[in-house]
C-alpha positions as CSV (number, residue, x, y, z in Angstrom):
1,M,20.2,109.3,41.8
2,R,16.9,109.6,40.3
3,R,15.4,110.8,42.3
4,L,18.5,113.6,42.2
5,A,18.6,114.3,38.3
6,P,14.6,115.9,38.7
7,S,15.6,118.3,41.4
8,L,18.6,119.6,39.4
9,A,17.2,119.7,36.2
10,L,13.8,121.6,37.9
11,L,16.8,124.1,40.0
12,L,18.6,125.0,36.9
13,A,15.5,125.7,35.5
14,A,14.6,127.4,37.9
15,S,17.4,130.1,38.2
16,L,17.0,130.4,34.3
17,A,13.3,131.9,34.8
18,R,12.9,135.3,33.5
19,G,11.0,138.2,35.6
20,D,8.9,139.5,33.2
21,E,5.4,138.7,34.5
22,P,4.0,140.8,36.9
23,P,3.7,139.4,40.8
24,P,0.9,137.5,41.1
25,A,-1.7,139.1,42.8
26,W,-1.3,137.2,46.1
27,M,2.4,138.1,46.7
28,P,3.2,141.6,49.0
29,A,3.7,144.9,46.8
30,P,7.6,145.9,47.6
31,P,8.1,148.8,50.6
32,P,7.1,152.2,49.7
33,L,11.5,153.8,48.7
34,V,12.1,156.2,51.7
35,G,11.6,160.0,50.1
36,Q,12.5,163.4,51.5
37,Q,9.9,164.2,53.0
38,S,10.2,161.3,55.2
39,R,14.1,161.2,55.8
40,Q,13.4,164.8,57.9
41,E,10.7,162.8,59.6
42,A,13.5,160.2,60.6
43,K,15.9,163.2,61.0
44,K,13.2,165.1,63.9
45,L,12.5,161.6,65.0
46,R,16.1,161.0,66.1
47,R,16.9,164.5,67.7
48,E,13.8,164.5,69.8
49,A,14.8,160.8,71.0
50,A,18.0,162.4,71.7
51,W,16.1,165.3,73.9
52,Y,14.1,162.5,75.7
53,T,17.1,160.6,76.7
54,G,19.2,163.3,77.3
55,F,16.8,164.8,79.9
56,G,15.3,161.6,81.0
57,I,19.4,160.5,82.0
58,G,20.0,163.6,83.9
59,V,16.2,163.5,85.7
60,F,16.9,159.8,86.6
61,A,20.2,160.8,88.5
62,L,18.9,163.8,89.9
63,G,16.3,161.2,91.2
64,I,19.7,158.7,92.6
65,A,21.0,162.6,94.0
66,V,17.8,162.9,95.7
67,N,17.9,159.3,97.5
68,V,21.5,159.7,98.4
69,V,21.1,162.7,100.3
70,A,17.4,161.1,101.9
71,L,19.5,158.6,103.6
72,D,22.7,159.9,104.1
73,V,21.1,163.4,106.6
74,P,18.9,162.5,108.9
75,Q,16.3,165.3,109.3
76,S,14.6,164.7,111.9
77,E,15.5,164.8,116.0
78,Q,15.5,162.5,118.7
79,Q,16.2,163.2,122.4
80,Q,17.5,160.5,125.1
81,R,18.5,160.6,128.3
82,V,22.8,159.7,128.4
83,D,23.9,159.6,132.3
84,G,21.0,161.9,133.3
85,N,21.4,164.6,130.8
86,L,19.2,164.9,127.6
87,V,21.2,164.3,124.1
88,T,19.4,165.3,121.0
89,R,20.6,163.3,118.0
90,K,19.4,163.7,114.3
91,V,17.5,160.6,113.2
92,L,16.2,159.7,109.9
93,G,12.3,160.9,110.1
94,D,9.1,161.5,107.6
95,A,10.9,164.0,105.9
96,N,13.5,162.3,104.8
97,W,11.1,158.7,104.0
98,A,8.7,162.1,101.8
99,E,12.4,162.9,100.1
100,L,12.8,159.7,98.9
101,A,9.5,158.8,97.5
102,G,10.1,162.0,95.2
103,G,13.7,161.0,94.3
104,L,12.0,157.8,93.1
105,A,9.3,159.4,91.6
106,L,12.2,161.0,89.9
107,M,13.9,158.0,89.3
108,G,10.5,156.5,87.7
109,T,10.2,160.5,85.4
110,G,13.4,159.6,83.8
111,F,12.8,156.0,83.3
112,G,10.1,157.6,81.3
113,L,11.4,159.5,79.4
114,V,14.6,157.7,78.5
115,W,12.0,155.0,77.3
116,L,10.1,157.4,75.3
117,G,13.6,158.8,73.0
118,Y,14.0,154.8,72.8
119,Y,10.7,154.5,71.1
120,R,11.3,157.3,69.1
121,R,14.5,155.7,67.7
122,N,12.8,153.0,67.0
123,Q,9.8,154.8,64.6
124,A,12.9,156.9,63.1
125,R,14.4,153.3,62.0
126,R,11.0,151.8,61.0
127,I,10.1,155.5,59.0
128,E,13.5,154.3,57.1
129,G,13.0,151.1,56.5
130,F,16.4,149.5,58.6
C-alpha cells in the first residue's frame, strides 16, 4: 500500500498538470496540416493510381488470354505414317512457345502496372497523412 499511494499521487498530479509551456526541444514537431494543394496532389495521385491499376489488370488479362491461345491452339504441323498413309497433325511448336513468352511478358507488364498503381495510392495516403 505504501508503494501504491505515491504512484497514485503522481498519476493524479500528472493528469492535472498544465501544458502552457512549449514542448522540450527534443520532442518532434506535430505533423503539418494538410493544405489545399496537397489535397489536390493526393487526388491527382489517386486518379493516376486508378488508371495504372485498371490498365494493368487489363494487360494482365490479355496476357492470360494469349497464354490460353498459345497452349490450346497448335501452330506447327508434323507428318506421320499411319497404315502406310502420310498423315499431317497439328502440334505445339516454336511459334506456340514464342506466343507463350509474349503472354508471360504481358502478364509481367500488367503486374508491374498494378504494383505502380498500388504505390501511387500509398503515396496519396502518405500525403494526406492517413
